[in-house]
N, CA, C and O atoms as CSV, one atom per row, in Angstrom:
chain,resi,resn,atom,element,x,y,z
A,1,UNK,N,N,0.838,-1.169,0.000
A,1,UNK,CA,C,0.000,0.000,0.000
A,1,UNK,C,C,0.886,1.236,0.000
A,1,UNK,O,O,1.634,1.439,0.957
A,2,UNK,N,N,0.836,2.042,-1.000
A,2,UNK,CA,C,1.695,3.222,-1.054
A,2,UNK,C,C,1.244,4.275,-0.044
A,2,UNK,O,O,0.052,4.470,0.193
A,3,UNK,N,N,2.231,4.943,0.541
A,3,UNK,CA,C,1.896,5.973,1.529
A,3,UNK,C,C,1.618,7.291,0.816
A,3,UNK,O,O,2.299,7.656,-0.143
A,4,UNK,N,N,0.629,7.977,1.294
A,4,UNK,CA,C,0.289,9.269,0.712
A,4,UNK,C,C,0.755,10.380,1.645
A,4,UNK,O,O,1.274,10.115,2.729
A,5,UNK,N,N,0.569,11.599,1.222
A,5,UNK,CA,C,0.981,12.748,2.014
A,5,UNK,C,C,0.144,12.867,3.281
A,5,UNK,O,O,0.621,13.396,4.286
A,6,UNK,N,N,-1.084,12.391,3.251
A,6,UNK,CA,C,-1.948,12.493,4.422
A,6,UNK,C,C,-1.522,11.540,5.535
A,6,UNK,O,O,-1.874,11.756,6.694
A,7,UNK,N,N,-0.768,10.487,5.203
A,7,UNK,CA,C,-0.321,9.532,6.209
A,7,UNK,C,C,0.887,10.035,6.994
A,7,UNK,O,O,1.211,9.479,8.043
A,8,UNK,N,N,1.549,11.061,6.510
A,8,UNK,CA,C,2.752,11.582,7.156
A,8,UNK,C,C,2.346,12.579,8.235
A,8,UNK,O,O,1.497,13.434,7.984
A,9,UNK,N,N,2.933,12.491,9.435
A,9,UNK,CA,C,2.634,13.489,10.473
A,9,UNK,C,C,3.013,14.887,10.010
A,9,UNK,O,O,3.922,15.054,9.198
A,10,UNK,N,N,2.304,15.904,10.535
A,10,UNK,CA,C,2.510,17.277,10.063
A,10,UNK,C,C,3.916,17.780,10.363
A,10,UNK,O,O,4.438,18.613,9.622
A,11,UNK,N,N,4.533,17.299,11.422
A,11,UNK,CA,C,5.904,17.715,11.725
A,11,UNK,C,C,6.896,17.218,10.684
A,11,UNK,O,O,7.798,17.947,10.270
A,12,UNK,N,N,6.719,15.966,10.266
A,12,UNK,CA,C,7.614,15.413,9.252
A,12,UNK,C,C,7.374,16.066,7.898
A,12,UNK,O,O,8.321,16.298,7.146
A,13,UNK,N,N,6.119,16.364,7.580
A,13,UNK,CA,C,5.871,17.035,6.304
A,13,UNK,C,C,6.459,18.445,6.310
A,13,UNK,O,O,6.901,18.936,5.271
A,14,UNK,N,N,6.468,19.097,7.470
A,14,UNK,CA,C,7.107,20.405,7.592
A,14,UNK,C,C,8.619,20.294,7.396
A,14,UNK,O,O,9.228,21.133,6.732
A,15,UNK,N,N,9.214,19.266,7.971
A,15,UNK,CA,C,10.657,19.051,7.802
A,15,UNK,C,C,10.984,18.734,6.350
A,15,UNK,O,O,11.968,19.237,5.809
A,16,UNK,N,N,10.165,17.906,5.721
A,16,UNK,CA,C,10.398,17.588,4.310
A,16,UNK,C,C,10.277,18.837,3.437
A,16,UNK,O,O,11.056,19.025,2.503
A,17,UNK,N,N,9.296,19.687,3.745
A,17,UNK,CA,C,9.122,20.917,2.967
A,17,UNK,C,C,10.309,21.858,3.164
A,17,UNK,O,O,10.762,22.490,2.209
A,18,UNK,N,N,10.813,21.956,4.391
A,18,UNK,CA,C,11.988,22.795,4.647
A,18,UNK,C,C,13.209,22.233,3.943
A,18,UNK,O,O,14.044,22.989,3.446
A,19,UNK,N,N,13.320,20.918,3.896
A,19,UNK,CA,C,14.436,20.283,3.200
A,19,UNK,C,C,14.357,20.556,1.703
A,19,UNK,O,O,15.378,20.803,1.062
A,20,UNK,N,N,13.167,20.515,1.152
A,20,UNK,CA,C,13.003,20.784,-0.279
A,20,UNK,C,C,13.358,22.229,-0.616
A,20,UNK,O,O,13.909,22.503,-1.681
A,21,UNK,N,N,13.042,23.151,0.289
A,21,UNK,CA,C,13.319,24.567,0.025
A,21,UNK,C,C,14.793,24.908,0.111
A,21,UNK,O,O,15.331,25.575,-0.774
A,22,UNK,N,N,15.449,24.458,1.165
A,22,UNK,CA,C,16.838,24.891,1.355
A,22,UNK,C,C,17.840,23.941,0.712
A,22,UNK,O,O,18.920,24.378,0.314
A,23,UNK,N,N,17.526,22.692,0.601
A,23,UNK,CA,C,18.476,21.713,0.061
A,23,UNK,C,C,17.830,20.915,-1.062
A,23,UNK,O,O,17.830,19.684,-1.033
A,24,UNK,N,N,17.292,21.596,-2.029
A,24,UNK,CA,C,16.562,20.892,-3.084
A,24,UNK,C,C,17.480,20.096,-4.007
A,24,UNK,O,O,17.010,19.210,-4.719
A,25,UNK,N,N,18.766,20.391,-4.009
A,25,UNK,CA,C,19.687,19.661,-4.879
A,25,UNK,C,C,19.996,18.285,-4.292
A,25,UNK,O,O,20.025,17.284,-5.007
A,26,UNK,N,N,20.226,18.254,-2.983
A,26,UNK,CA,C,20.560,16.992,-2.334
A,26,UNK,C,C,19.313,16.347,-1.745
A,26,UNK,O,O,18.528,17.001,-1.058
A,27,UNK,N,N,19.143,15.093,-2.013
A,27,UNK,CA,C,18.063,14.326,-1.398
A,27,UNK,C,C,18.637,13.626,-0.162
A,27,UNK,O,O,19.733,13.066,-0.205
A,28,UNK,N,N,17.890,13.666,0.923
A,28,UNK,CA,C,18.337,13.019,2.148
A,28,UNK,C,C,17.631,11.676,2.264
A,28,UNK,O,O,16.421,11.570,2.065
A,29,UNK,N,N,18.402,10.668,2.585
A,29,UNK,CA,C,17.846,9.349,2.800
A,29,UNK,C,C,16.879,9.416,3.988
A,29,UNK,O,O,17.263,9.876,5.063
A,30,UNK,N,N,15.648,8.971,3.813
A,30,UNK,CA,C,14.632,9.080,4.861
A,30,UNK,C,C,15.005,8.274,6.099
A,30,UNK,O,O,14.761,8.717,7.221
A,31,UNK,N,N,15.588,7.107,5.909
A,31,UNK,CA,C,15.984,6.294,7.054
A,31,UNK,C,C,17.071,6.999,7.858
A,31,UNK,O,O,17.020,7.023,9.087
A,32,UNK,N,N,18.046,7.568,7.171
A,32,UNK,CA,C,19.102,8.302,7.871
A,32,UNK,C,C,18.530,9.532,8.567
A,32,UNK,O,O,18.945,9.867,9.676
A,33,UNK,N,N,17.582,10.205,7.922
A,33,UNK,CA,C,16.947,11.378,8.529
A,33,UNK,C,C,16.178,10.987,9.796
A,33,UNK,O,O,16.231,11.703,10.796
A,34,UNK,N,N,15.476,9.877,9.760
A,34,UNK,CA,C,14.719,9.431,10.925
A,34,UNK,C,C,15.662,9.004,12.046
A,34,UNK,O,O,15.392,9.274,13.217
A,35,UNK,N,N,16.762,8.343,11.701
A,35,UNK,CA,C,17.742,7.971,12.729
A,35,UNK,C,C,18.343,9.209,13.383
A,35,UNK,O,O,18.517,9.250,14.600
A,36,UNK,N,N,18.657,10.206,12.581
A,36,UNK,CA,C,19.181,11.448,13.136
A,36,UNK,C,C,18.132,12.137,14.008
A,36,UNK,O,O,18.467,12.701,15.050
A,37,UNK,N,N,16.884,12.095,13.594
A,37,UNK,CA,C,15.810,12.693,14.388
A,37,UNK,C,C,15.654,12.020,15.739
A,37,UNK,O,O,15.460,12.692,16.753
A,38,UNK,N,N,15.738,10.697,15.758
A,38,UNK,CA,C,15.655,9.965,17.023
A,38,UNK,C,C,16.848,10.306,17.903
A,38,UNK,O,O,16.696,10.478,19.113
A,39,UNK,N,N,18.022,10.405,17.317
A,39,UNK,CA,C,19.212,10.782,18.079
A,39,UNK,C,C,19.073,12.185,18.654
A,39,UNK,O,O,19.410,12.412,19.816
A,40,UNK,N,N,18.584,13.122,17.862
A,40,UNK,CA,C,18.418,14.501,18.334
A,40,UNK,C,C,17.364,14.581,19.432
A,40,UNK,O,O,17.566,15.277,20.428
A,41,UNK,N,N,16.247,13.882,19.269
A,41,UNK,CA,C,15.212,13.889,20.308
A,41,UNK,C,C,15.701,13.242,21.599
A,41,UNK,O,O,15.382,13.715,22.689
A,42,UNK,N,N,16.474,12.164,21.485
A,42,UNK,CA,C,17.035,11.522,22.667
A,42,UNK,C,C,17.999,12.449,23.378
A,42,UNK,O,O,17.979,12.551,24.605
A,43,UNK,N,N,18.846,13.129,22.614
A,43,UNK,CA,C,19.791,14.077,23.202
A,43,UNK,C,C,19.054,15.203,23.920
A,43,UNK,O,O,19.424,15.578,25.032
A,44,UNK,N,N,18.019,15.738,23.294
A,44,UNK,CA,C,17.253,16.816,23.921
A,44,UNK,C,C,16.531,16.327,25.179
A,44,UNK,O,O,16.447,17.056,26.168
A,45,UNK,N,N,16.011,15.102,25.145
A,45,UNK,CA,C,15.319,14.563,26.319
A,45,UNK,C,C,16.282,14.395,27.487
A,45,UNK,O,O,15.954,14.769,28.613
A,46,UNK,N,N,17.467,13.837,27.237
A,46,UNK,CA,C,18.449,13.681,28.307
A,46,UNK,C,C,18.953,15.030,28.804
A,46,UNK,O,O,19.191,15.199,30.000
A,47,UNK,N,N,19.118,15.987,27.900
A,47,UNK,CA,C,19.558,17.324,28.310
A,47,UNK,C,C,18.521,17.977,29.210
A,47,UNK,O,O,18.866,18.546,30.245
A,48,UNK,N,N,17.266,17.900,28.828
A,48,UNK,CA,C,16.202,18.485,29.660
A,48,UNK,C,C,16.081,17.760,30.990
A,48,UNK,O,O,15.819,18.390,32.015
A,49,UNK,N,N,16.266,16.454,30.990
A,49,UNK,CA,C,16.203,15.692,32.235
A,49,UNK,C,C,17.299,16.135,33.194
A,49,UNK,O,O,17.037,16.373,34.373
A,50,UNK,N,N,18.511,16.246,32.699
A,50,UNK,CA,C,19.619,16.631,33.573
A,50,UNK,C,C,19.545,18.097,33.980
A,50,UNK,O,O,20.020,18.458,35.057
A,51,UNK,N,N,18.964,18.942,33.150
A,51,UNK,CA,C,18.790,20.341,33.538
A,51,UNK,C,C,17.745,20.479,34.644
A,51,UNK,O,O,17.806,21.416,35.441
A,52,UNK,N,N,16.807,19.568,34.696
A,52,UNK,CA,C,15.766,19.644,35.716
A,52,UNK,C,C,16.210,19.067,37.055
A,52,UNK,O,O,15.445,19.109,38.018
A,53,UNK,N,N,17.401,18.539,37.140
A,53,UNK,CA,C,17.882,17.924,38.369
A,53,UNK,C,C,18.392,18.933,39.394
A,53,UNK,O,O,18.827,18.541,40.477
A,54,UNK,N,N,18.347,20.208,39.075
A,54,UNK,CA,C,18.767,21.301,39.950
A,54,UNK,C,C,20.215,21.149,40.433
A,54,UNK,O,O,20.444,21.059,41.639
A,55,UNK,N,N,21.169,21.118,39.546
A,55,UNK,CA,C,22.559,20.991,39.996
A,55,UNK,C,C,23.049,22.233,40.724
A,55,UNK,O,O,24.001,22.153,41.500
A,56,UNK,N,N,22.419,23.375,40.491
A,56,UNK,CA,C,22.878,24.594,41.136
A,56,UNK,C,C,22.646,24.529,42.639
A,56,UNK,O,O,23.405,25.133,43.397
A,57,UNK,N,N,21.607,23.805,43.098
A,57,UNK,CA,C,21.374,23.694,44.529
A,57,UNK,C,C,22.459,22.867,45.206
A,57,UNK,O,O,22.730,23.057,46.391
A,58,UNK,N,N,23.080,21.957,44.472
A,58,UNK,CA,C,24.180,21.183,45.021
A,58,UNK,C,C,25.454,22.017,45.029
A,58,UNK,O,O,26.218,21.973,45.993
A,59,UNK,N,N,25.682,22.758,43.985
A,59,UNK,CA,C,26.903,23.540,43.844
A,59,UNK,C,C,26.849,24.816,44.679
A,59,UNK,O,O,27.892,25.367,45.032
A,60,UNK,N,N,25.663,25.284,44.994
A,60,UNK,CA,C,25.521,26.557,45.698
A,60,UNK,C,C,26.196,26.527,47.065
A,60,UNK,O,O,26.703,27.553,47.517
A,61,UNK,N,N,26.213,25.381,47.730
A,61,UNK,CA,C,26.878,25.290,49.026
A,61,UNK,C,C,28.371,25.551,48.914
A,61,UNK,O,O,28.980,26.069,49.850
A,62,UNK,N,N,28.954,25.207,47.804
A,62,UNK,CA,C,30.379,25.455,47.605
A,62,UNK,C,C,30.616,26.904,47.202
A,62,UNK,O,O,31.575,27.529,47.653
A,63,UNK,N,N,29.744,27.435,46.355
A,63,UNK,CA,C,29.932,28.798,45.875
A,63,UNK,C,C,29.534,29.847,46.910
A,63,UNK,O,O,30.068,30.956,46.898
A,64,UNK,N,N,28.608,29.515,47.802
A,64,UNK,CA,C,28.152,30.447,48.837
A,64,UNK,C,C,28.673,29.939,50.180
A,64,UNK,O,O,27.932,29.314,50.939
A,65,UNK,N,N,29.924,30.203,50.468
A,65,UNK,CA,C,30.551,29.697,51.688
A,65,UNK,C,C,30.419,30.692,52.826
A,65,UNK,O,O,30.080,31.857,52.618
A,66,UNK,N,N,30.690,30.217,54.027
A,66,UNK,CA,C,30.667,31.065,55.210
A,66,UNK,C,C,31.985,31.833,55.259
A,66,UNK,O,O,33.038,31.246,55.504
A,67,UNK,N,N,31.928,33.132,55.031
A,67,UNK,CA,C,33.145,33.941,54.938
A,67,UNK,C,C,33.783,34.207,56.294
A,67,UNK,O,O,34.959,34.565,56.356
A,68,UNK,N,N,33.040,34.041,57.378
A,68,UNK,CA,C,33.619,34.301,58.698
A,68,UNK,C,C,34.583,33.201,59.123
A,68,UNK,O,O,35.419,33.424,59.999
A,69,UNK,N,N,34.486,32.030,58.525
A,69,UNK,CA,C,35.366,30.926,58.883
A,69,UNK,C,C,36.654,30.909,58.065
A,69,UNK,O,O,37.530,30.080,58.312
A,70,UNK,N,N,36.778,31.809,57.101
A,70,UNK,CA,C,37.938,31.830,56.208
A,70,UNK,C,C,38.720,33.110,56.451
A,70,UNK,O,O,38.137,34.183,56.609
A,71,UNK,N,N,40.036,32.993,56.481
A,71,UNK,CA,C,40.858,34.203,56.603
A,71,UNK,C,C,41.032,34.817,55.223
A,71,UNK,O,O,41.351,34.112,54.266
A,72,UNK,N,N,40.828,36.110,55.113
A,72,UNK,CA,C,40.925,36.751,53.793
A,72,UNK,C,C,42.373,36.893,53.336
A,72,UNK,O,O,43.271,37.049,54.162
A,73,UNK,N,N,42.602,36.842,52.043
A,73,UNK,CA,C,43.943,37.094,51.521
A,73,UNK,C,C,44.303,38.570,51.708
A,73,UNK,O,O,43.415,39.405,51.880
A,74,UNK,N,N,45.586,38.892,51.676
A,74,UNK,CA,C,45.991,40.279,51.945
A,74,UNK,C,C,45.543,41.280,50.879
A,74,UNK,O,O,45.472,42.474,51.171
A,75,UNK,N,N,45.242,40.845,49.673
A,75,UNK,CA,C,44.864,41.791,48.620
A,75,UNK,C,C,43.363,42.089,48.577
A,75,UNK,O,O,42.923,42.832,47.700
A,76,UNK,N,N,42.564,41.533,49.496
A,76,UNK,CA,C,41.122,41.757,49.533
A,76,UNK,C,C,40.804,42.800,50.598
A,76,UNK,O,O,41.172,42.644,51.762
A,77,UNK,N,N,40.121,43.861,50.190
A,77,UNK,CA,C,39.707,44.921,51.112
A,77,UNK,C,C,38.315,44.592,51.643
A,77,UNK,O,O,37.372,44.441,50.867
A,78,UNK,N,N,38.188,44.483,52.950
A,78,UNK,CA,C,36.919,44.114,53.568
A,78,UNK,C,C,36.369,45.314,54.325
A,78,UNK,O,O,37.061,45.915,55.147
A,79,UNK,N,N,35.115,45.657,54.038
A,79,UNK,CA,C,34.429,46.733,54.758
A,79,UNK,C,C,33.093,46.199,55.274
A,79,UNK,O,O,32.840,44.996,55.209
A,80,UNK,N,N,32.241,47.081,55.783
A,80,UNK,CA,C,30.968,46.641,56.366
A,80,UNK,C,C,30.007,46.061,55.329
A,80,UNK,O,O,29.209,45.182,55.656
A,81,UNK,N,N,30.070,46.529,54.107
A,81,UNK,CA,C,29.129,46.048,53.089
A,81,UNK,C,C,29.493,44.672,52.537
A,81,UNK,O,O,28.609,43.954,52.069
A,82,UNK,N,N,30.762,44.285,52.579
A,82,UNK,CA,C,31.146,42.991,52.015
A,82,UNK,C,C,31.760,42.047,53.039
A,82,UNK,O,O,32.372,41.051,52.652
A,83,UNK,N,N,31.619,42.324,54.322
A,83,UNK,CA,C,32.275,41.475,55.321
A,83,UNK,C,C,31.683,40.064,55.378
A,83,UNK,O,O,32.380,39.122,55.756
A,84,UNK,N,N,30.416,39.908,55.010
A,84,UNK,CA,C,29.800,38.577,55.017
A,84,UNK,C,C,29.806,37.899,53.651
A,84,UNK,O,O,29.473,36.719,53.545
A,85,UNK,N,N,30.178,38.625,52.621
A,85,UNK,CA,C,30.090,38.053,51.274
A,85,UNK,C,C,31.352,38.241,50.442
A,85,UNK,O,O,31.285,38.120,49.219
A,86,UNK,N,N,32.479,38.526,51.040
A,86,UNK,CA,C,33.689,38.777,50.258
A,86,UNK,C,C,34.212,37.516,49.579
A,86,UNK,O,O,34.905,37.612,48.566
A,87,UNK,N,N,33.902,36.352,50.105
A,87,UNK,CA,C,34.418,35.113,49.515
A,87,UNK,C,C,33.408,34.438,48.593
A,87,UNK,O,O,33.718,33.397,48.014
A,88,UNK,N,N,32.203,35.002,48.438
A,88,UNK,CA,C,31.172,34.408,47.580
A,88,UNK,C,C,31.421,34.724,46.114
A,88,UNK,O,O,32.142,35.661,45.771
A,89,UNK,N,N,30.806,33.916,45.263
A,89,UNK,CA,C,30.780,34.212,43.841
A,89,UNK,C,C,29.673,35.227,43.599
A,89,UNK,O,O,28.695,35.262,44.345
A,90,UNK,N,N,29.808,36.030,42.592
A,90,UNK,CA,C,28.920,37.181,42.364
A,90,UNK,C,C,27.423,36.849,42.301
A,90,UNK,O,O,26.648,37.545,42.956
A,91,UNK,N,N,26.965,35.835,41.560
A,91,UNK,CA,C,25.514,35.635,41.478
A,91,UNK,C,C,24.891,35.112,42.764
A,91,UNK,O,O,23.669,35.142,42.905
A,92,UNK,N,N,25.692,34.639,43.697
A,92,UNK,CA,C,25.141,34.024,44.898
A,92,UNK,C,C,25.314,34.949,46.068
A,92,UNK,O,O,24.912,34.616,47.183
């Protein structure tokens, strides 16, 4: 049974149309295109999963340290406004 244009999902037909417009000289193998699509979707899914794990909350304890327990180096000027935050990183 031959596949028609109506059997193709709208996202794939959009990708095929974009491919025809920008790369009309080169034809892309559909199997290779689908394999690349699965690879890209898997990569994006894992990236979003790891971004949602809140790594900044783990790292924040290291970046936002208690400055009263550390002796300052001689080249750091400490005044009343930065006495509690002189050893912190700027965003924290």
